[in-house]
Each structure stands twice: as C-alpha cells, then as structure tokens.
N, C-alpha and C positions, 0 to 999 in steps of 0.2 A: 425142862428145857423148852417145852411148847409154850408155857406161860411167858418165859422170857422173850421168846420170838414174837408172841402176840403183843406184849407190851411194847416192843420195839416198833412193830408195824403201826400200832395205834398212835404212838407218840410221833412217828414220822408223818402220819396222815394229818394229825392235828396241826403240826408246824407248817404243813403245806397249805392249810386253809386258815392261816393267821387272820385275825380281824383287821378290817381297815382302820387306819388311824388318820388323823387330820393334822396338817402342818400349816401354820400361818406365817405370812411374811410377804416379801416383795417378789414379784415374778421378775426374774433376771436371765439373761443369757449368760452361759458359762465363761465365754471369752472376757467379758467386762467384769463379771463378778469375781473371777479369780484374780484379776489384775487390780480392781478398784473396790472391791466389796467391803473391805475393812474400813474404808474412809467414811467419816461421818456424813450422813445425808445421801450416800450413794443411792440406796434403794428408792428414796422418795423422788430423787432427780433423775433417775434412769428413765429414758423415754421410749415410747412406742417405736418411734422412728429407728432407734438403735436396735431395739429387739428384732426389728424386721430386716436390718442389713444382712446381706448375704453371708458374710463371714461369722456374724453373730448367730444367725439362724443355724448355720452349718455346725456350729460348736455345741449346740444343744441348749436346753433350759433347765431351770430349777428354781427353788425358793431360797431367798436369802432371809434367814430368821433374824429376829431381834438380837440374838447373841452372836450374830455374824457367821453362822454356819451356813453352808451351802448344801442343800438337799438336791441331789441330781435326779432328774427324770429318766425314766427308761425310754426307749425308742417310740413306743406307742404314746407316751406322755409328751414327748417332744412334738409329735404330729397334733395331739390335742392343743398343746400350747400355741402352735402356729395358728390354728383355727381360732382359738380364744382371742390371740392378739389381733387377728384380722378384724374381729368384730368389735374391738374396743373403741369407745367414743373418746375416752380420756387419753391424753398425750403423755402423761407421766404419773408417778405415785400409784403404781399398780399393785395394790395390796390384795393378796388373794388368800383363800383357804383351799388347800389341795387335799383331796381324800384319796387314799390307796395304801397299799401295803409297803411298809418301810423295810429296808434291808441295809442296816448301817447307815451310810451317807447317801444311799440311793432310794428311789421310790418308784414303784409300779403304780402309775397314776390311773385312777378311775374317774376322777372328776376334778375340774378347776372352776372356782367361783370367785367373784369379787367379794371382798369384805364389806 
C-alpha cells in the first residue's frame, strides 16, 4: 500500500512540473480570433492597432496556429502579451513563438518572442 501511495505522489509531482513546450503562430486577441480566425489570411492581416483596442485587450490573447487552433494565454500571459505588443515595431503579421506549459487549449506563458 505504501508503494502505491508513493507512486501516486511521484506521478503527481512530475505532472505538476511538466516541461515547457513551444507554440508557433500569430499573436491574436481572442475577440477577433474567435470571430474571424478561420478566415484565410486573418493572422497575417491582424494589426497591432486591433490588438491594443480596449475590447480586444480586455478579451485576452492567444496564438492562432497554422491549423487554425487558438491557444489561449493565462492571465500572466495576457499581461506579457500587452507589454510585448506595446514594444512591437511592426503593425501586422505578428508571428510569434510562445514558450510555456500547455493545458489542453490553454497555456501558462513563460516567454513570447517574434519568429
């Protein structure tokens, strides 16, 4: 019984410290991505100006992958995204590599970089 309990504790600890993964795609706000993300060219045409609009920023951010999936950022990732967007020089076609822990269609973000 003690061995079984120990195996359970170890497996739970390992899953809590899952390795970071990377996701590549377009940085998008969730408001626009959910409405328009499936349309051809949406990611490349989505603008910095739109990313910074109050309603879009309030809705949160994520990555639109090449297969049209939206990976949603956690609260801390949304704050990182706001800072990242504020520092962008380009006005559209914001392709990023995001590093963090995946949880289904969500992500705990540790780093956002331009591709």
